[in-house]
GUSE-912926 format. One record per atom (N, C-alpha, C, CB): residue in one letter; x negated, y negated, z negated. Coordinates in steps of 0.05 Angstrom, whole numbers, plus 5000, padded with zeros to 4 digits. Glycine has a CB too. Layout:
REM GUSE-912926
aXYZ/...
***
This chain:
REM GUSE-912926
m850839267948/m853539367949/m855539147953/m854139517923/s854738897952/s856538677956/s857538677985/s855238407950/i855938768004/i856838788032/i859138998034/i854538868050/f859039198018/f861139408018/f863839278011/f860439637999/f863839097992/f866338977983/f867038717998/f866238917954/y865038558007/y865638308020/y864838308049/y864138088006/g864438538060/g863538558088/g865638458108/g863038848094/q868138488102/q870238388120/q870038088123/q873038468109/d869637938102/d869337648103/d866837568119/d869337528075/i864637718114/i862137658128/i862537708158/i859837828117/l863737928165/l864137998193/l866037788207/l865338268196/k868037698193/k869837488204/k868337228209/k872237438186/l866437168192/l864736928196/l862836958220/l863136858171/l861837198223/l859837248244/l861037288272/l858237478237/y863337408273/y864437488299/y867237358304/y864637788302/s867537218326/s870037098332/s872137308341/s869736878354/d871137528352/d872937738361/d873037978342/d872137838389/y873037908316/y873038118295/y875338308298/y873037988267/q874738568293/q876838778293/q876438938268/q876738948319/p878539058257/p878339208232/p876439448234/p881139308225/e876039558258/e874239778261/e871339698254/e874239888290/f870639438257/f868039348250/f867539388220/f867739048257/y869539328204/y869139348175/y868939638166/y871539218161/l870439818178/l870240098171/l867440208178/l872440268185/t866540128202/t863840218211/t861740108191/t863240118239/l861939858184/l860039738165/l860039878138/l860639438161/r862339938128/r862540078102/r861340358103/r865540098094/l861740498125/l860540768128/l857540748129/l861640908153/l856540548143/l853640508145/l852340418118/l852940308167/i853840258103/i852840168077/i852740408058/i854539948065/l854740588059/l854640828043/l852341008051/l857340978045/s851741018077/s849541178087/s846941058077/s849441178118/y846640798076/y844240668066/y843840738036/y844440358070/f846040748021/f845840817993/f844741097990/f848640787980/m845641278007/m844541558006/m841641558012/m846141738026/v840741398032/v837941388039/v836241278016/v837441208064/a837341068003/a835840947980/a835541147957/a837340697970/v837541307951/v837341507930/v835441727939/v840141617923/a835541797964/a833842017975/a830841937973/a834642078003/y830241677974/y827441597972/y826241697946/y827141297974/v827741687925/v826841777898/v826142077899/v828941717876/f828042227909/f827542517910/f825442597930/f830242657916/g825342447952/g823242507972/g820442447961/g823642337997/s820142237946/s817542177933/s816842387913/s817641897920/l818742487898/l818242697879/l817342947893/l820842747862/l818643017915/l817843257929/l815043237942/l819943327950/v814442997952/v811742957964/v809642977942/v811642687978/a810142857919/a808242877897/a807843157887/a809142697874/a809943327889/a809843607881/a808643787902/a812543707873/g807943667925/g806743827947/g808743987963/g804644007935/k811243917962/k813344067977/k814043938003/k815844097959/v811943848018/v812443698043/v813643888064/v809843578053/r812744138065/r813844318084/r816944358080/r812444598082/n817744398056/n820544428050/n822144168056/n820944498020/l820943948050/l822143688056/l822443648086/l820443458044/n820443728102/n820643718131/n822843898142/n818043778144/l823244128129/l825344308138/l828144178133/l825144578122/v828444048110/v830943908105/v831343688126/v830943788076/f829243528132/f829443318151/f830043428179/f826943148152/g828743648187/g829243768213/g832143868215/g827343998217/s833143988193/s835944078193/s837843838195/s836544238167/g837143628182/g838743378184/g838743268212/g837743168164/l836543278225/l836343178253/l838143338271/l833443188263/i838043608269/i839743778285/i842643728279/i839044078281/l843343708253/l846143648245/l847043388256/l846343648215/n845343178256/n846042918266/n846542918296/n843842718259/i844943068310/i845343078339/i848043218345/i843043238353/i848543438331/i851043578336/i853443398330/i851243828318/f853443258307/f855643088300/f855942848319/f855342988272/n853642738328/n853842518347/n855042608374/n851042398352/v854242838383/v855342938409/v858342988406/v853943198417/w859143068383/w862043138379/w863642888372/w862243338356/l862642708355/l864242488345/l864242228362/l863342418318/i861942168375/i861841918390/i863741908413/i858941878400/p864042118429/p866042098451/p868942058441/p865942348468/n869542158418/n872242128408/n872741878391/n872942368391/f870741788376/f871141568357/f869241338360/f870941678329/q867641338380/q865641128386/q863941048362/q867140878396/a863840798354/a862140698333/a862840828306/a862240398331/i865340858300/i866240978275/i865241278274/i869340968272/g865241408297/g864241678298/g861241698293/g864841798325/a859741498304/a856841498299/a856241438270/a855541288317/a857741248258/a857341188230/a858041428212/a858940938222/t860141568219/t860941808204/t858842018206/t863641908214/a857742058230/a855642258233/a853242188216/a854842278263/t852541938215/t850341848199/t850841898170/t849741548203/l853241838160/l853841878132/l853742178125/l856641758126/i854942338141/i854942628136/i852042738135/i856542778158/t850442648154/t847642728155/t846042638130/t846242628180/q846442388122/q845042288099/q845942428073/q845441988096/i848442498071/i849442648048/i848142928048/i852542678048/f848043058071/f846743318073/f843843308065/f847043428102/v842343108075/v839443088069/v839143028039/v838142858086/l840742858028/l840542797999/l841043047982/l842542567991/i843143197989/i843743437974/i841443637977/i846343567985/g840243658001/g838043838004/g835643757987/g837243838033/q835143497986/q832843397969/q833443437940/q832343097975/i835843397931/i836543447903/i836243747897/i839443357897/f837143917915/f836844207911/f833944287908/f838144357934/l832244187926/l829444247925/l828144137899/l827944137949/s828943907891/s827843797866/s828643957841/s828743497863/e831144037841/e832144197819/e830744477818/e835144227820/k830344587842/k829044847844/k826144827834/k829044947873/k824844607838/k822144567828/k822144547798/k820844317841/
***
């Protein structure tokens, strides 16, 4: 999470042509990574419970949702749109996994 807070300084060190959009994109992607990390716990729980079919349905829905958001957001917002689509998709998948885990 330190990249979430200090990412701007890191990006300024790495890129001579730094722009503020870089930092927003990085923050969205770091939040997406956090969602993936939490989803690993619930995904492992669902696999251990034998709910792989349900888990695949959540992942398939997330894939379709991600394609739709990418087609819609990338032409309008470029990298920030792609990062936003990723974050929305990861939140959806995490909520789906939590729902399936609670249902079990």
